[in-house]
C-alpha atoms as a printed R data frame, in Angstrom:
    type eleno elety resid chain resno       x       y       z
1   ATOM     1    CA   MET     A     1  84.297 127.919  63.045
2   ATOM     2    CA   SER     A     2  83.319 128.379  66.673
3   ATOM     3    CA   SER     A     3  82.069 126.029  69.326
4   ATOM     4    CA   GLY     A     4  78.551 126.806  68.108
5   ATOM     5    CA   PRO     A     5  75.117 126.725  69.761
6   ATOM     6    CA   SER     A     6  74.984 122.893  69.702
7   ATOM     7    CA   ALA     A     7  78.276 122.511  71.572
8   ATOM     8    CA   PRO     A     8  78.064 120.863  75.020
9   ATOM     9    CA   ARG     A     9  77.342 123.095  77.974
10  ATOM    10    CA   ALA     A    10  78.098 120.338  80.474
11  ATOM    11    CA   LEU     A    11  81.388 118.630  81.289
12  ATOM    12    CA   TYR     A    12  82.151 115.499  83.283
13  ATOM    13    CA   VAL     A    13  85.733 114.926  84.503
14  ATOM    14    CA   HIS     A    14  86.686 111.535  85.947
15  ATOM    15    CA   VAL     A    15  89.202 111.038  88.742
16  ATOM    16    CA   PRO     A    16  90.098 107.316  88.667
17  ATOM    17    CA   PHE     A    17  91.927 107.041  91.989
18  ATOM    18    CA   CYS     A    18  90.754 105.346  95.194
19  ATOM    19    CA   VAL     A    19  92.644 104.080  98.211
20  ATOM    20    CA   ARG     A    20  90.888 100.762  97.588
21  ATOM    21    CA   ARG     A    21  87.978  99.447  95.551
22  ATOM    22    CA   CYS     A    22  84.660  99.053  97.359
23  ATOM    23    CA   SER     A    23  82.996  95.653  97.196
24  ATOM    24    CA   TYR     A    24  80.160  96.830  94.936
25  ATOM    25    CA   CYS     A    25  82.217  99.094  92.632
26  ATOM    26    CA   ASP     A    26  82.785  98.435  88.932
27  ATOM    27    CA   PHE     A    27  83.791 102.006  88.031
28  ATOM    28    CA   ALA     A    28  87.023 102.895  86.267
29  ATOM    29    CA   VAL     A    29  89.255 103.187  89.328
30  ATOM    30    CA   GLN     A    30  92.816 102.359  90.315
31  ATOM    31    CA   ALA     A    31  93.841 101.715  93.902
32  ATOM    32    CA   THR     A    32  96.570 104.013  95.169
33  ATOM    33    CA   ARG     A    33  97.546 105.586  98.467
34  ATOM    34    CA   GLU     A    34  98.483 108.884  96.836
35  ATOM    35    CA   ALA     A    35  96.806 110.224  93.711
36  ATOM    36    CA   PRO     A    36  99.230 111.322  90.942
37  ATOM    37    CA   THR     A    37  97.587 114.729  90.725
38  ATOM    38    CA   ALA     A    38 100.065 116.422  88.368
39  ATOM    39    CA   GLU     A    39  99.930 113.526  85.907
40  ATOM    40    CA   TRP     A    40  96.132 113.475  86.063
41  ATOM    41    CA   LEU     A    41  95.899 117.195  85.353
42  ATOM    42    CA   ASP     A    42  98.279 116.880  82.417
43  ATOM    43    CA   ALA     A    43  96.234 114.000  81.004
44  ATOM    44    CA   VAL     A    44  92.739 115.471  81.252
45  ATOM    45    CA   VAL     A    45  93.883 118.852  79.944
46  ATOM    46    CA   GLY     A    46  95.685 117.041  77.118
47  ATOM    47    CA   GLU     A    47  92.488 115.170  76.272
48  ATOM    48    CA   MET     A    48  90.538 118.427  76.251
49  ATOM    49    CA   ARG     A    49  93.039 119.886  73.784
50  ATOM    50    CA   LEU     A    50  92.700 116.850  71.499
51  ATOM    51    CA   LEU     A    51  88.925 116.950  71.801
52  ATOM    52    CA   ALA     A    52  88.677 120.642  70.935
53  ATOM    53    CA   ASP     A    53  90.788 120.065  67.805
54  ATOM    54    CA   GLU     A    54  88.738 117.036  66.785
55  ATOM    55    CA   ARG     A    55  85.342 118.665  67.342
56  ATOM    56    CA   GLY     A    56  86.329 122.014  65.853
57  ATOM    57    CA   TRP     A    57  85.773 124.000  69.029
58  ATOM    58    CA   THR     A    58  87.836 127.083  68.280
59  ATOM    59    CA   GLU     A    59  86.278 129.015  71.162
60  ATOM    60    CA   PRO     A    60  86.043 127.816  74.760
61  ATOM    61    CA   LEU     A    61  82.928 125.863  75.621
62  ATOM    62    CA   ALA     A    62  80.597 127.996  77.741
63  ATOM    63    CA   LEU     A    63  79.700 125.557  80.502
64  ATOM    64    CA   ASP     A    64  76.628 125.637  82.720
65  ATOM    65    CA   THR     A    65  77.633 122.565  84.742
66  ATOM    66    CA   VAL     A    66  80.872 120.793  85.642
67  ATOM    67    CA   TYR     A    67  80.954 117.496  87.510
68  ATOM    68    CA   VAL     A    68  84.193 116.038  88.866
69  ATOM    69    CA   GLY     A    69  83.487 112.413  89.813
70  ATOM    70    CA   GLY     A    70  85.325 109.246  90.564
71  ATOM    71    CA   GLY     A    71  86.902 107.434  92.017
72  ATOM    72    CA   THR     A    72  87.725 109.799  94.808
73  ATOM    73    CA   PRO     A    73  88.335 113.427  93.764
74  ATOM    74    CA   SER     A    74  89.013 114.306  97.402
75  ATOM    75    CA   LEU     A    75  92.262 112.290  97.127
76  ATOM    76    CA   LEU     A    76  93.733 114.892  94.776
77  ATOM    77    CA   ALA     A    77  96.424 117.226  96.086
78  ATOM    78    CA   PRO     A    78  95.613 120.751  97.305
79  ATOM    79    CA   GLY     A    79  95.153 123.214  94.467
80  ATOM    80    CA   ALA     A    80  93.979 120.584  91.971
81  ATOM    81    CA   MET     A    81  90.556 122.137  91.351
82  ATOM    82    CA   ALA     A    82  91.893 125.658  90.913
83  ATOM    83    CA   GLU     A    83  94.527 124.373  88.488
84  ATOM    84    CA   LEU     A    84  91.970 122.301  86.589
85  ATOM    85    CA   ARG     A    85  89.811 125.372  86.041
86  ATOM    86    CA   GLU     A    86  92.769 127.536  85.037
87  ATOM    87    CA   ARG     A    87  94.276 125.030  82.599
88  ATOM    88    CA   LEU     A    88  90.945 124.190  80.958
89  ATOM    89    CA   ALA     A    89  90.123 127.878  80.420
90  ATOM    90    CA   PRO     A    90  91.378 128.020  76.793
91  ATOM    91    CA   PHE     A    91  88.990 125.175  75.925
92  ATOM    92    CA   ALA     A    92  86.132 125.311  78.437
93  ATOM    93    CA   ALA     A    93  85.171 128.043  80.872
94  ATOM    94    CA   TRP     A    94  82.477 128.541  83.476
95  ATOM    95    CA   SER     A    95  81.374 131.346  85.738
96  ATOM    96    CA   ASP     A    96  80.545 131.203  89.423
97  ATOM    97    CA   ALA     A    97  76.885 130.899  88.402
98  ATOM    98    CA   ALA     A    98  77.587 127.470  86.913
99  ATOM    99    CA   GLU     A    99  76.957 124.378  89.023
100 ATOM   100    CA   TRP     A   100  80.359 122.865  89.854
101 ATOM   101    CA   THR     A   101  80.057 119.567  91.714
102 ATOM   102    CA   CYS     A   102  82.872 117.496  93.195
103 ATOM   103    CA   GLU     A   103  82.443 114.046  94.691
104 ATOM   104    CA   ALA     A   104  84.109 113.334  98.014
105 ATOM   105    CA   ASN     A   105  84.554 110.464 100.441
106 ATOM   106    CA   PRO     A   106  84.140 111.355 104.125
107 ATOM   107    CA   GLU     A   107  87.574 110.123 105.213
108 ATOM   108    CA   SER     A   108  89.457 112.331 102.709
109 ATOM   109    CA   PHE     A   109  87.196 115.388 102.711
110 ATOM   110    CA   THR     A   110  88.927 117.436 105.366
111 ATOM   111    CA   ALA     A   111  88.450 121.043 106.427
112 ATOM   112    CA   SER     A   112  91.459 122.043 104.332
113 ATOM   113    CA   THR     A   113  90.113 120.211 101.270
114 ATOM   114    CA   ALA     A   114  86.738 121.896 101.701
115 ATOM   115    CA   ALA     A   115  88.310 125.350 101.977
116 ATOM   116    CA   ASP     A   116  90.574 124.671  99.000
117 ATOM   117    CA   TRP     A   117  87.685 123.602  96.785
118 ATOM   118    CA   ARG     A   118  85.470 126.493  97.853
119 ATOM   119    CA   ALA     A   119  88.228 128.975  97.056
120 ATOM   120    CA   ALA     A   120  88.554 127.420  93.592
121 ATOM   121    CA   GLY     A   121  84.849 127.983  92.915
122 ATOM   122    CA   VAL     A   122  83.365 124.550  93.598
123 ATOM   123    CA   ASN     A   123  79.813 125.143  94.871
124 ATOM   124    CA   ARG     A   124  78.303 121.675  95.257
125 ATOM   125    CA   ILE     A   125  79.556 118.547  97.045
126 ATOM   126    CA   SER     A   126  78.374 114.980  96.523
127 ATOM   127    CA   LEU     A   127  79.289 113.075  99.679
128 ATOM   128    CA   GLY     A   128  79.546 109.279  99.545
129 ATOM   129    CA   ALA     A   129  78.123 108.254 102.920
130 ATOM   130    CA   GLN     A   130  76.420 105.027 101.651
131 ATOM   131    CA   THR     A   131  75.437 103.799 105.143
132 ATOM   132    CA   PHE     A   132  75.773 104.634 108.847
133 ATOM   133    CA   HIS     A   133  75.950 100.985 109.898
134 ATOM   134    CA   GLU     A   134  79.455  99.943 110.963
135 ATOM   135    CA   PRO     A   135  79.295  96.253 109.874
136 ATOM   136    CA   ALA     A   136  77.890  97.293 106.492
137 ATOM   137    CA   LEU     A   137  80.648  99.882 106.055
138 ATOM   138    CA   ARG     A   138  83.275  97.200 106.691
139 ATOM   139    CA   TRP     A   139  81.553  94.808 104.293
140 ATOM   140    CA   MET     A   140  81.525  97.489 101.598
141 ATOM   141    CA   GLY     A   141  85.194  98.264 102.143
142 ATOM   142    CA   ARG     A   142  84.503 101.866 103.090
143 ATOM   143    CA   LEU     A   143  87.284 103.612 104.992
144 ATOM   144    CA   HIS     A   144  85.216 106.086 107.016
145 ATOM   145    CA   GLY     A   145  83.387 105.167 110.187
146 ATOM   146    CA   VAL     A   146  79.851 105.947 111.235
147 ATOM   147    CA   ASP     A   147  80.865 109.480 112.254
148 ATOM   148    CA   GLY     A   148  82.714 110.202 109.008
149 ATOM   149    CA   PRO     A   149  79.787 111.821 107.137
150 ATOM   150    CA   ARG     A   150  79.082 114.153 110.070
151 ATOM   151    CA   ARG     A   151  82.705 115.330 110.191
152 ATOM   152    CA   ALA     A   152  82.710 115.842 106.422
153 ATOM   153    CA   MET     A   153  79.440 117.763 106.511
154 ATOM   154    CA   ASP     A   154  80.771 119.989 109.270
155 ATOM   155    CA   ALA     A   155  83.848 120.703 107.148
156 ATOM   156    CA   ALA     A   156  81.650 121.557 104.176
157 ATOM   157    CA   ARG     A   157  79.480 123.912 106.218
158 ATOM   158    CA   GLU     A   158  82.511 125.631 107.753
159 ATOM   159    CA   ALA     A   159  83.909 126.244 104.250
160 ATOM   160    CA   GLY     A   160  80.645 127.820 103.121
161 ATOM   161    CA   PHE     A   161  79.024 125.002 101.164
162 ATOM   162    CA   GLY     A   162  75.251 125.189 101.337
163 ATOM   163    CA   ASN     A   163  74.610 122.638  98.611
164 ATOM   164    CA   VAL     A   164  75.701 119.177  99.733
165 ATOM   165    CA   SER     A   165  74.251 115.917  98.434
166 ATOM   166    CA   VAL     A   166  74.494 112.637 100.351
167 ATOM   167    CA   ASP     A   167  74.672 109.225  98.643
168 ATOM   168    CA   LEU     A   168  73.035 106.192 100.247
169 ATOM   169    CA   ILE     A   169  72.863 102.539  99.167
170 ATOM   170    CA   PHE     A   170  69.763 100.426  99.779
171 ATOM   171    CA   GLY     A   171  69.032  96.756  99.216
172 ATOM   172    CA   LEU     A   172  71.993  95.416 101.208
173 ATOM   173    CA   PRO     A   173  72.169  91.692 102.089
174 ATOM   174    CA   GLN     A   174  69.805  91.009 104.970
175 ATOM   175    CA   ARG     A   175  72.443  89.128 106.957
176 ATOM   176    CA   LEU     A   176  74.291  92.407 107.597
177 ATOM   177    CA   GLY     A   177  71.458  93.586 109.858
178 ATOM   178    CA   ARG     A   178  71.469  97.145 108.576
179 ATOM   179    CA   ASP     A   179  68.394  99.185 109.610
180 ATOM   180    CA   TRP     A   180  67.474 101.193 106.504
181 ATOM   181    CA   GLY     A   181  65.059 103.423 108.392
182 ATOM   182    CA   ALA     A   182  67.838 104.342 110.811
183 ATOM   183    CA   ASP     A   183  70.139 105.170 107.902
184 ATOM   184    CA   LEU     A   184  67.529 107.514 106.445
185 ATOM   185    CA   HIS     A   185  67.145 109.179 109.853
186 ATOM   186    CA   HIS     A   186  70.925 109.636 110.183
187 ATOM   187    CA   ALA     A   187  71.117 111.118 106.698
188 ATOM   188    CA   LEU     A   188  68.389 113.641 107.465
189 ATOM   189    CA   THR     A   189  70.152 114.737 110.663
190 ATOM   190    CA   LEU     A   190  73.004 115.918 108.427
191 ATOM   191    CA   GLU     A   191  70.528 118.355 106.829
192 ATOM   192    CA   PRO     A   192  71.654 117.739 103.229
193 ATOM   193    CA   ALA     A   193  70.199 119.698 100.338
194 ATOM   194    CA   HIS     A   194  69.977 116.579  98.190
195 ATOM   195    CA   VAL     A   195  69.966 112.793  98.570
196 ATOM   196    CA   SER     A   196  70.850 110.206  95.919
197 ATOM   197    CA   LEU     A   197  69.853 106.565  96.352
198 ATOM   198    CA   TYR     A   198  71.568 103.595  94.734
199 ATOM   199    CA   GLY     A   199  70.069 100.121  94.796
200 ATOM   200    CA   LEU     A   200  72.789  97.525  95.338
201 ATOM   201    CA   THR     A   201  73.545  95.424  92.264
202 ATOM   202    CA   ALA     A   202  76.130  92.700  91.711
203 ATOM   203    CA   GLU     A   203  78.118  93.932  88.705
204 ATOM   204    CA   ALA     A   204  80.259  91.238  87.113
205 ATOM   205    CA   ALA     A   205  83.481  93.279  87.319
206 ATOM   206    CA   ALA     A   206  83.016  94.146  91.006
207 ATOM   207    CA   PRO     A   207  84.124  91.956  93.921
208 ATOM   208    CA   LEU     A   208  80.458  91.587  94.889
209 ATOM   209    CA   GLY     A   209  79.703  90.151  91.463
210 ATOM   210    CA   ARG     A   210  82.240  87.404  92.053
211 ATOM   211    CA   TRP     A   211  80.937  86.716  95.554
212 ATOM   212    CA   VAL     A   212  77.393  86.268  94.274
213 ATOM   213    CA   LEU     A   213  78.539  84.111  91.347
214 ATOM   214    CA   GLU     A   214  80.491  81.872  93.716
215 ATOM   215    CA   GLY     A   215  77.572  81.621  96.140
216 ATOM   216    CA   ARG     A   216  79.424  83.489  98.896
217 ATOM   217    CA   GLU     A   217  76.884  86.319  99.076
218 ATOM   218    CA   THR     A   218  73.150  86.740  98.530
219 ATOM   219    CA   LEU     A   219  71.521  89.996  97.521
220 ATOM   220    CA   ALA     A   220  68.355  91.309  99.140
221 ATOM   221    CA   GLU     A   221  65.132  89.753  97.907
222 ATOM   222    CA   ASP     A   222  63.055  91.769  95.451
223 ATOM   223    CA   ASP     A   223  60.353  92.499  98.017
224 ATOM   224    CA   LEU     A   224  62.854  93.927 100.514
225 ATOM   225    CA   TYR     A   225  64.500  95.990  97.757
226 ATOM   226    CA   ALA     A   226  61.109  97.465  96.838
227 ATOM   227    CA   ASP     A   227  60.110  98.053 100.469
228 ATOM   228    CA   GLU     A   228  63.311  99.980 101.195
229 ATOM   229    CA   TYR     A   229  62.930 102.115  98.075
230 ATOM   230    CA   LEU     A   230  59.344 103.009  98.962
231 ATOM   231    CA   LEU     A   231  60.310 103.712 102.585
232 ATOM   232    CA   ALA     A   232  62.924 106.190 101.359
233 ATOM   233    CA   HIS     A   233  60.326 107.835  99.130
234 ATOM   234    CA   ARG     A   234  57.959 108.302 102.071
235 ATOM   235    CA   HIS     A   235  60.589 109.517 104.541
236 ATOM   236    CA   LEU     A   236  62.339 111.949 102.224
237 ATOM   237    CA   THR     A   237  59.230 113.472 100.670
238 ATOM   238    CA   ALA     A   238  57.765 113.900 104.152
239 ATOM   239    CA   ALA     A   239  60.946 115.819 105.052
240 ATOM   240    CA   GLY     A   240  60.346 118.270 102.192
241 ATOM   241    CA   PHE     A   241  62.435 116.679  99.452
242 ATOM   242    CA   ARG     A   242  61.136 116.540  95.900
243 ATOM   243    CA   HIS     A   243  61.484 113.047  94.424
244 ATOM   244    CA   TYR     A   244  62.320 114.493  91.033
245 ATOM   245    CA   GLU     A   245  64.082 111.514  89.436
246 ATOM   246    CA   VAL     A   246  63.958 107.792  90.039
247 ATOM   247    CA   SER     A   247  67.038 107.856  92.308
248 ATOM   248    CA   ASN     A   248  67.246 111.489  93.367
249 ATOM   249    CA   PHE     A   249  65.623 113.760  95.931
250 ATOM   250    CA   GLY     A   250  66.274 117.482  96.244
251 ATOM   251    CA   LEU     A   251  65.060 120.328  98.380
252 ATOM   252    CA   PRO     A   252  63.363 123.011  96.255
253 ATOM   253    CA   GLY     A   253  65.946 124.553  93.919
254 ATOM   254    CA   ARG     A   254  68.635 122.011  94.842
255 ATOM   255    CA   GLU     A   255  68.038 119.467  92.093
256 ATOM   256    CA   SER     A   256  71.201 118.386  90.250
257 ATOM   257    CA   ARG     A   257  71.499 120.559  87.165
258 ATOM   258    CA   HIS     A   258  74.317 118.459  85.755
259 ATOM   259    CA   ASN     A   259  72.461 115.169  85.973
260 ATOM   260    CA   GLY     A   260  69.479 116.891  84.398
261 ATOM   261    CA   VAL     A   261  71.561 117.254  81.245
262 ATOM   262    CA   TYR     A   262  71.824 113.467  80.988
263 ATOM   263    CA   TRP     A   263  68.093 113.003  81.506
264 ATOM   264    CA   THR     A   264  67.078 115.463  78.780
265 ATOM   265    CA   GLY     A   265  69.315 113.971  76.088
266 ATOM   266    CA   ALA     A   266  71.375 117.153  75.731
267 ATOM   267    CA   PRO     A   267  75.045 116.932  74.628
268 ATOM   268    CA   TYR     A   268  77.813 116.684  77.209
269 ATOM   269    CA   ALA     A   269  81.591 116.403  77.043
270 ATOM   270    CA   ALA     A   270  83.654 114.070  79.205
271 ATOM   271    CA   LEU     A   271  87.306 113.666  80.170
272 ATOM   272    CA   GLY     A   272  89.191 110.916  81.949
273 ATOM   273    CA   PRO     A   273  89.408 107.116  82.031
274 ATOM   274    CA   GLY     A   274  86.086 105.399  81.402
275 ATOM   275    CA   ALA     A   275  84.290 108.719  80.890
276 ATOM   276    CA   HIS     A   276  81.219 108.728  78.617
277 ATOM   277    CA   ALA     A   277  80.326 111.650  76.337
278 ATOM   278    CA   PHE     A   278  77.379 112.405  74.069
279 ATOM   279    CA   TYR     A   279  77.587 114.521  70.928
280 ATOM   280    CA   PRO     A   280  74.190 113.725  69.366
281 ATOM   281    CA   PRO     A   281  73.797 111.332  67.703
282 ATOM   282    CA   LEU     A   282  77.286 110.070  68.665
283 ATOM   283    CA   ARG     A   283  77.882 108.410  72.028
284 ATOM   284    CA   ARG     A   284  81.466 107.528  72.942
285 ATOM   285    CA   TRP     A   285  83.474 106.314  75.909
286 ATOM   286    CA   ASN     A   286  87.120 106.218  76.896
287 ATOM   287    CA   VAL     A   287  89.418 103.356  77.801
288 ATOM   288    CA   ARG     A   288  88.987 102.434  81.457
289 ATOM   289    CA   GLY     A   289  92.560 101.843  82.576
290 ATOM   290    CA   TRP     A   290  94.540 104.805  83.922
291 ATOM   291    CA   ASP     A   291  97.775 103.596  82.352
292 ATOM   292    CA   ASP     A   292  96.158 103.038  78.940
293 ATOM   293    CA   TYR     A   293  94.506 106.428  79.157
294 ATOM   294    CA   ARG     A   294  97.596 108.464  80.030
295 ATOM   295    CA   VAL     A   295  99.748 106.652  77.463
296 ATOM   296    CA   SER     A   296  97.226 107.534  74.747
297 ATOM   297    CA   ILE     A   297  97.197 111.188  75.764
298 ATOM   298    CA   ALA     A   298 101.007 111.338  75.945
299 ATOM   299    CA   ALA     A   299 101.124 110.006  72.368
300 ATOM   300    CA   CYS     A   300  98.550 112.613  71.266
301 ATOM   301    CA   ARG     A   301  96.033 109.869  70.492
302 ATOM   302    CA   SER     A   302  92.369 109.957  71.392
303 ATOM   303    CA   PRO     A   303  91.688 107.720  74.424
304 ATOM   304    CA   THR     A   304  88.328 106.662  72.957
305 ATOM   305    CA   ASP     A   305  87.629 102.991  73.541
306 ATOM   306    CA   ASP     A   306  84.515 102.781  71.382
307 ATOM   307    CA   GLU     A   307  81.556 104.762  70.093
308 ATOM   308    CA   GLU     A   308  78.087 104.288  68.658
309 ATOM   309    CA   THR     A   309  75.599 106.276  66.652
310 ATOM   310    CA   VAL     A   310  72.167 106.359  68.233
311 ATOM   311    CA   ASP     A   311  69.739 105.020  65.624
312 ATOM   312    CA   ASP     A   312  66.002 105.687  65.420
313 ATOM   313    CA   GLU     A   313  65.006 102.581  67.380
314 ATOM   314    CA   THR     A   314  67.450 103.308  70.178
315 ATOM   315    CA   ARG     A   315  66.424 106.963  70.207
316 ATOM   316    CA   ALA     A   316  62.764 105.990  70.676
317 ATOM   317    CA   LEU     A   317  63.598 103.682  73.584
318 ATOM   318    CA   GLU     A   318  65.790 106.317  75.203
319 ATOM   319    CA   ALA     A   319  63.082 108.960  74.787
320 ATOM   320    CA   ALA     A   320  60.681 106.728  76.703
321 ATOM   321    CA   TRP     A   321  63.236 105.809  79.351
322 ATOM   322    CA   LEU     A   322  64.445 109.378  79.884
323 ATOM   323    CA   GLY     A   323  60.941 110.794  79.928
324 ATOM   324    CA   LEU     A   324  59.681 108.285  82.473
325 ATOM   325    CA   ARG     A   325  62.637 108.543  84.847
326 ATOM   326    CA   THR     A   326  61.908 112.114  85.991
327 ATOM   327    CA   ASP     A   327  58.848 113.756  87.501
328 ATOM   328    CA   THR     A   328  58.550 115.891  84.376
329 ATOM   329    CA   GLY     A   329  57.239 112.761  82.718
330 ATOM   330    CA   TYR     A   330  56.585 111.642  79.170
331 ATOM   331    CA   PRO     A   331  54.358 114.032  77.178
332 ATOM   332    CA   LEU     A   332  51.182 112.697  75.568
333 ATOM   333    CA   ALA     A   333  50.341 115.641  73.291
334 ATOM   334    CA   ASP     A   334  51.213 113.665  70.142
335 ATOM   335    CA   ALA     A   335  50.603 110.198  71.560
336 ATOM   336    CA   CYS     A   336  48.968 107.454  69.540
337 ATOM   337    CA   ASN     A   337  46.081 105.341  70.820
338 ATOM   338    CA   ALA     A   338  48.402 102.556  71.977
339 ATOM   339    CA   GLU     A   339  50.363 105.001  74.150
340 ATOM   340    CA   LEU     A   340  47.175 106.473  75.609
341 ATOM   341    CA   ARG     A   341  45.763 103.044  76.435
342 ATOM   342    CA   LEU     A   342  49.037 102.057  78.085
343 ATOM   343    CA   ALA     A   343  49.069 105.245  80.174
344 ATOM   344    CA   ASP     A   344  45.505 104.551  81.315
345 ATOM   345    CA   ALA     A   345  46.454 100.989  82.301
346 ATOM   346    CA   TRP     A   346  49.393 102.246  84.356
347 ATOM   347    CA   ARG     A   347  47.222 104.797  86.138
348 ATOM   348    CA   ALA     A   348  44.692 102.098  86.989
349 ATOM   349    CA   ARG     A   349  47.482  99.992  88.533
350 ATOM   350    CA   GLY     A   350  48.877 102.884  90.574
351 ATOM   351    CA   LEU     A   351  52.057 103.051  88.505
352 ATOM   352    CA   ALA     A   352  51.382 106.553  87.141
353 ATOM   353    CA   TYR     A   353  49.681 109.684  88.406
354 ATOM   354    CA   ALA     A   354  46.274 110.782  87.078
355 ATOM   355    CA   ASP     A   355  47.516 113.458  84.705
356 ATOM   356    CA   PRO     A   356  45.907 113.323  81.236
357 ATOM   357    CA   ASP     A   357  48.632 115.320  79.490
358 ATOM   358    CA   VAL     A   358  51.723 113.441  80.627
359 ATOM   359    CA   VAL     A   359  52.797 110.072  82.007
360 ATOM   360    CA   ARG     A   360  54.458 110.633  85.375
361 ATOM   361    CA   LEU     A   361  55.384 107.475  87.204
362 ATOM   362    CA   THR     A   362  54.704 106.977  90.885
363 ATOM   363    CA   ALA     A   363  57.420 105.556  93.136
364 ATOM   364    CA   GLU     A   364  55.839 102.136  92.557
365 ATOM   365    CA   GLY     A   365  56.120 102.740  88.823
366 ATOM   366    CA   TRP     A   366  59.753 103.760  89.095
367 ATOM   367    CA   LEU     A   367  60.544 100.359  90.554
368 ATOM   368    CA   LEU     A   368  59.521  98.970  87.137
369 ATOM   369    CA   LEU     A   369  61.126 101.733  85.066
370 ATOM   370    CA   ASP     A   370  63.130  99.601  82.630
371 ATOM   371    CA   ARG     A   371  60.203  97.342  81.795
372 ATOM   372    CA   LEU     A   372  57.736 100.200  81.455
373 ATOM   373    CA   ALA     A   373  60.095 102.134  79.173
374 ATOM   374    CA   VAL     A   374  60.228  99.169  76.789
375 ATOM   375    CA   GLU     A   375  56.436  98.893  76.829
376 ATOM   376    CA   LEU     A   376  56.072 102.602  76.069
377 ATOM   377    CA   ALA     A   377  58.637 102.535  73.266
378 ATOM   378    CA   GLU     A   378  56.835  99.592  71.670
379 ATOM   379    CA   ALA     A   379  53.501 101.421  71.934
380 ATOM   380    CA   ALA     A   380  55.061 104.508  70.338
381 ATOM   381    CA   GLU     A   381  56.073 102.498  67.271
382 ATOM   382    CA   GLY     A   382  52.540 102.987  65.939
383 ATOM   383    CA   ARG     A   383  52.975 106.755  65.995
384 ATOM   384    CA   ALA     A   384  56.369 106.458  64.284
385 ATOM   385    CA   ALA     A   385  54.850 104.235  61.574
386 ATOM   386    CA   LEU     A   386  52.115 106.776  60.868
387 ATOM   387    CA   ALA     A   387  54.650 109.591  60.725
388 ATOM   388    CA   GLY     A   388  56.749 107.591  58.270
């Protein structure tokens, strides 16, 4: 038995270490001044070994994309990426033509880190700038200053990286006085190949969630949130970026191939604390705590926290949601009358473009993505009933 044609061709690897947790963060992270790189490598490679045995992958996975996220991968010791690639080779391998992304924070992405990663074969960087407003950076708990993203970008360029994405957060509390238009301008002066936007939310497990619950902080009003999103759409598309997914903008040919795997419903493998994997129709996720994770691996036990099988109803909702979230859109070739009427109504309201063969949401439509996906899935039930 081999890995087979249905085996994942994408791999996510989670690095759970940060110097400190940002105010908005609810990811699987552990605060530490120095990342235990050797222990992390042992653990994720150990999980890959267990996973290959469990899934029956007797040949290495042939990967098209690898994404090392966090946390803060740029906290890892020199040589970590080269060793990760070498030690995973019996189970998963990728050529230089694959897209290999690593996330980095500006304060820890130095010239030496950039050169080290480039020598290992990393060819794409996702840089967590978030904002260029000093008070907002302090409020977030970010450790880099306003000039941090510029220094990091210079290091990336010097090392030979031509594909660098910049992350920005919009919808900050108004009291901070952040100028979102100025942040967009600063980001464009870095000349990134890609920009990812994240609307601020108050997750229950994050410090911000507690602040909002206790009445110590107030999120941006819905109108401001929408205005900032639409301003980003106008500025970035005017600068030549393709708004190809609800939160992502890329210069031509610089769209994230790895994230595209998630949006098409293709299988993907995942390693590390809190990491989510999809082996259709099975979705599973790991324990979040670093200590729980490494103890499980050391005992040769799967670190899976839980899993679910995607049923027909969930699959229909996800098909609508995934189709609507990209500029590829939701195809109407086999649509029922209810779906066609809904698409017409959206076009009339300016929520979708005037394309008769597919539903492609406008930026205004993307602001309502979750609600519209539910509406579309409900409309598609008529087609499913006829097929049944």
